[in-house]
C-alpha positions in Angstrom: 52.3 9.5 32.9 52.5 12.0 35.8 53.2 10.9 39.3 49.8 12.2 40.5 48.0 10.1 37.8 50.1 7.0 38.7 49.2 7.4 42.4 45.5 7.7 41.5 45.7 4.5 39.4 47.4 2.6 42.3 44.7 3.8 44.7 41.9 2.8 42.3 43.7 -0.6 41.7 43.3 -1.2 45.4 39.6 -0.4 45.1 39.2 -2.7 42.1 40.8 -5.6 43.9 38.4 -5.2 46.9 35.3 -4.4 44.9 32.4 -6.9 45.5 30.2 -5.7 42.6 32.5 -6.1 39.6 31.4 -7.2 36.2 32.4 -10.7 35.0 36.0 -10.8 33.9 35.1 -11.7 30.4 33.0 -8.5 30.1 35.8 -6.4 31.7 38.3 -7.8 29.2 36.0 -6.9 26.3 35.4 -3.4 27.5 39.1 -2.8 28.1 40.0 -4.0 24.6 37.2 -1.8 23.1 38.6 1.3 25.0 42.1 0.5 23.8 40.9 0.3 20.2 38.8 3.4 20.4 41.4 5.7 21.9 44.7 3.9 21.1 45.8 4.7 24.6 46.3 2.7 27.8 42.7 2.5 29.1 43.5 3.6 32.7 40.1 5.5 32.8 38.5 2.1 33.2 40.0 2.0 36.7 39.8 5.6 37.8 36.2 6.0 36.7 35.4 2.6 38.1 33.8 1.4 34.8 34.2 -2.2 36.0 31.3 -1.9 38.4 28.1 -3.7 37.5 25.9 -0.6 37.6 27.9 1.0 34.7 26.1 -0.6 31.8 26.0 2.1 29.1 28.4 4.7 27.9 31.6 2.9 28.9 33.3 3.9 25.6 32.4 7.5 26.1 34.9 7.8 29.0 38.0 9.3 27.5 41.6 9.1 28.8 41.9 12.4 30.7 45.4 12.8 29.2 43.9 13.2 25.7 41.6 16.0 27.0 44.5 17.7 28.7 46.7 17.5 25.6 44.0 19.2 23.5 43.5 21.9 26.2 47.2 22.6 26.3 47.0 23.2 22.5 44.2 25.7 22.7 45.1 27.5 25.9 48.4 29.3 25.5 50.5 29.0 28.7 51.2 32.8 28.8 47.4 33.5 28.9 46.6 31.1 31.7 47.4 33.7 34.4 44.1 35.3 33.4 42.3 32.6 35.4 45.1 31.4 37.8 45.2 34.9 39.3 41.8 35.5 40.8 42.5 39.3 41.2 43.3 39.6 37.5 40.3 37.5 36.6 37.9 39.7 38.6 39.4 42.8 37.0 38.9 41.4 33.5 35.3 40.5 34.2 34.6 43.9 35.7 36.1 45.6 32.6 33.6 43.7 30.5 30.7 44.5 32.7 30.2 41.0 34.0 29.0 40.2 37.5 31.7 39.0 39.9 32.2 39.0 43.6 33.4 42.3 44.9 37.0 42.3 46.1 37.5 44.7 49.1 41.1 44.4 49.9 44.3 42.3 49.6 46.2 40.9 52.6 49.9 40.4 51.9 52.4 38.1 53.5 54.5 41.1 54.7 51.6 42.0 57.1 50.3 44.8 54.9 46.7 45.3 53.7 45.9 47.3 50.6 42.6 48.3 48.9 42.1 47.7 45.1 43.9 51.0 44.3 46.9 49.8 46.2 46.4 52.3 49.1 47.4 50.8 52.5 45.0 50.0 55.2 46.7 49.9 58.6 46.4 46.4 60.0 44.9 47.7 63.3 42.3 49.7 61.4 41.1 46.7 59.3 38.2 45.6 61.6 37.0 49.2 61.8 37.1 49.4 58.0 35.0 46.3 57.7 32.5 47.7 60.2 32.1 50.9 58.1 31.5 48.7 55.0 28.7 47.1 56.9 30.2 43.7 57.0 30.0 41.2 59.9 31.7 38.3 57.9 34.3 38.2 55.2 35.6 35.4 52.9 39.4 35.3 52.4 41.1 33.1 49.8 44.5 33.0 48.1 44.9 34.8 44.8 46.3 31.7 43.3 44.7 28.9 45.3 42.7 25.9 44.0 40.3 23.3 45.3 39.3 25.6 48.2 42.7 25.5 49.7 43.4 28.2 52.2 39.9 29.7 52.1 38.4 30.9 55.3 35.5 32.8 56.7 36.4 35.5 59.4 33.7 37.0 61.6 33.7 40.5 63.0 32.5 40.8 66.6 32.7 44.3 68.0 36.2 45.5 67.2 37.7 42.0 66.8 38.0 39.4 64.1 37.4 35.7 64.8 38.3 32.5 63.0 35.6 30.2 64.4 35.8 30.9 68.1 39.4 32.0 68.0 40.0 35.7 68.5 42.6 37.0 66.1 45.2 39.6 67.0 46.9 41.3 64.0 49.9 38.9 64.1 47.7 35.9 64.7 45.5 36.7 61.7 48.6 36.8 59.4 50.0 33.6 61.0 46.7 31.8 60.4 46.6 32.8 56.8 50.2 32.4 55.7 52.0 29.9 58.1 52.8 26.6 56.3 51.5 27.8 53.0 53.2 29.1 49.8 50.6 31.8 49.3 51.7 35.4 49.0 48.4 37.2 48.9 44.8 36.7 50.1 41.7 38.4 48.7 39.1 39.8 51.0 35.5 39.5 49.8 32.0 39.8 51.3 30.4 36.4 52.0 28.1 35.7 49.0 24.4 35.5 49.9 23.1 32.7 47.8 19.7 31.9 46.5 17.3 30.3 49.0 17.2 27.1 47.0 20.9 26.7 47.4 20.7 27.6 51.1 18.2 24.8 51.5 20.7 22.3 50.0 23.4 23.3 52.4 23.9 26.6 54.2 27.4 26.2 55.5 29.0 26.8 52.0 28.3 28.7 48.9 27.2 25.9 46.5 28.5 26.6 43.0 28.1 25.3 39.5 31.1 24.0 37.6 30.5 24.2 33.9 33.0 24.3 30.9 33.1 26.4 27.8 34.9 25.8 24.5 35.2 28.2 21.5 34.9 25.8 18.6 36.2 26.2 15.1 33.1 28.2 14.0 33.7 30.7 16.8 30.7 29.7 18.9 30.9 29.0 22.6 29.6 25.6 23.7 29.5 23.7 27.0 30.2 20.0 27.3 28.9 19.4 30.8 28.0 20.8 34.2 27.7 19.7 37.8 26.6 21.4 41.0 29.0 21.3 44.0 27.3 21.2 47.4 29.4 21.3 50.6 29.0 18.9 53.5 29.2 19.2 57.2 30.5 22.6 58.4 33.0 23.1 55.6 32.9 26.6 54.2 33.8 25.4 50.7 31.9 23.2 48.4 34.8 21.5 46.5 34.5 17.8 46.0 38.2 17.5 46.9 37.2 18.8 50.3 34.3 16.3 50.8 31.5 18.1 48.9 29.0 16.4 46.7 28.9 16.6 42.9 25.4 16.4 41.2 25.2 16.3 37.4 23.3 19.1 35.8 21.6 19.0 32.4 23.2 21.8 30.4 20.1 22.6 28.4 17.5 22.7 31.2 19.6 23.3 34.4 17.9 20.4 36.1 19.8 18.3 38.7 20.4 14.6 38.2 19.4 12.0 40.7 22.6 11.4 42.6 25.3 13.3 44.4 28.7 11.7 44.7 31.8 12.4 46.7 35.4 12.2 45.5 37.2 8.9 45.5 39.4 10.1 48.4 36.3 10.6 50.4 34.9 7.1 49.8 33.0 7.7 46.5 29.7 8.0 48.4 26.5 8.1 46.3 23.4 9.7 47.8 20.0 10.8 46.5 19.5 13.4 49.1 22.0 15.6 51.1 22.9 13.7 54.3 22.9 16.8 56.4 19.8 18.6 55.1 17.7 15.8 53.5 17.4 17.9 50.3 16.6 15.6 47.4 18.4 16.5 44.1 16.5 14.8 41.2 14.7 17.1 38.9 15.3 20.3 40.8 15.9 23.2 38.4 18.6 25.7 39.2 17.5 29.4 39.3 18.3 31.9 36.5 19.4 29.2 34.1 18.6 31.4 31.2 21.4 33.7 32.2 24.1 31.1 32.2 25.0 30.7 28.6 24.9 34.4 27.7 27.2 35.2 30.7 29.6 32.4 29.8 29.8 33.4 26.2 30.7 36.9 27.2 33.1 35.7 29.8 34.9 33.2 27.6 35.4 35.8 24.9 36.8 38.2 27.5 39.5 35.7 28.4 40.8 35.3 24.8 43.1 33.8 23.6 42.1 31.1 26.0 39.6 28.8 24.3 38.7 26.2 26.9 37.7 27.2 30.4 36.1 25.7 33.5 33.8 28.1 35.3 32.4 28.4 38.9 29.1 30.1 39.1 27.1 31.2 42.2 23.3 31.6 42.3 21.9 34.6 44.1 18.3 35.7 44.5 18.9 38.5 42.0 21.0 36.6 39.5 24.2 34.8 38.8 27.8 35.6 39.8 30.9 34.5 37.9 32.9 33.3 40.9 36.1 32.0 39.3 37.4 30.5 36.1 40.2 28.0 35.4 42.2 27.2 32.3 43.4 24.0 34.0 40.4 22.7 35.9 40.3 19.1 37.0 39.1 17.1 33.9 39.1 13.8 35.8 36.6 15.2 38.4 34.7 16.9 35.6 34.3 13.7 33.6 33.4 11.7 36.7 30.6 14.1 37.6 29.2 14.7 34.1 29.7 11.4 32.4 31.8 10.4 29.4 32.9 13.3 27.2 33.4 11.6 23.9 30.2 12.9 22.3 30.5 16.4 23.6 32.1 19.5 22.0 35.2 19.1 24.1 35.5 15.3 23.4 35.0 15.6 19.7 37.5 18.5 19.4 40.1 16.5 21.5 39.7 13.5 19.3 39.9 15.5 16.1 43.0 17.3 17.3 45.1 14.4 18.5 
């Protein structure tokens, strides 16, 4: 068991010992034994998914040990092909080659203080604000080519001839320092800030609120999804990731309708809300726009990433349609199962059990 998983279990053990709404010990013992018999694996998911709480009545046995899901994913996603999703620049190029909608990449900022366009032509550092102005941009979104969980992502604002990070004016050297100091990243992508659909703006306008949904190419060759959840940012955060304090709302894969509750990550207190604390937006029953576009786009996108067979996707909703923001061959399956519910009776869960 990996160190990260062990630390998560220890943290959840502390939560378990201090929980004042636990099921009777006899019920817990029975459920733990049933999970052990079902999966033949230490039922640590009972702790990390907090299945011991009294409000978890049904579906306990559907929560799989994430390690079983990860093992299956490793079998169907060749390591040498994972760069297609880990490298956001490469991913965007693959999607463009297949005519799929992705966020435009304007430039790449390098650790050695150089900036290049997509053709590799240099953009002098001092001319960068002027180039943005000619492109008609007042704000840009910068993120690492190989980042995850929103790490390193920032919005920069153009005011006159100067770039700002919040209220801080950035000189050329200061911009590089703010992006690269204390990080392992070598390159940052420059993108326009996505203008999201008014419905998503109403939920939370500080971040682009995206859908996380998975796809699996099954043995018949069809592309199926096992679950989905909407990520909605909180406070003034410019990213919606649950690891950064955002809320996860379960989405029905067939209809695109939101579930009743939004929840935060365990490290942010596992808060459960029916409406967004900052905007008052109520989630239950709201249908996401352009849902009819989702599966056709995912089917095409998944096939474009062959030989990868299992992928997690981030989708953004605009007024005119859907954007494929990112994909990941190694997305967080613990967070995914927490947000969407037990995966045993889904395409991914059935395949993982059959392949173990």
